[in-house]
N, C-alpha and C positions, 0 to 999 in steps of 0.2 A: 081752295085747292092749293097744295104746295107741290112744286116740282123742283128737281135738281138738274142742273146742267152737267152733262157728262164730260164737258171740256174743262170748265173752270171750277166745277164742284159747288158753285153757288146754289143756295136754296132760295127760291123766290115764292111769294105767296100772293094770290089775288086778294083784293080787299072788298069786293062786292060793290065798289063805288065806280067802277069803270076806269080806274087808274091803270095806265099802261106801264108795266114794270119789266125791265130787261135785266139779264144777268151781266156780270162784269165784262165778259168777252163778247157780248151782244149776239150770241148764237141762238138764244131762245128768249121769249118774252111771254107774258101772260096778261090778258085783258079779261077781267071777270066782273060781271054785274049779277044782280039777283035773277036775271033772265037768261044769261048765257055765260059760258066760259070759252074763251078763245086762246089757244096756245099757238104761238108763232115759232117755227123752227122745224127742223126735220125730226121725224119720230125717233131716229137713232141718237139724237143729241140730248134728249131729256128722259127723265123717269119720274113717276109720281112718288111722293114721299107720304107715307101714312102717318 
């Protein structure tokens, strides 16, 4: 899954290995494994990139 931070405009992508990845401004983060996807941050701070 790819998401874009609405504050700093970074696009971050989960890697299915459980690596915790943050955007530059640290408003959002993603933690993704083959079992779950966790997005950290307020709903209004990020959008999914297709």
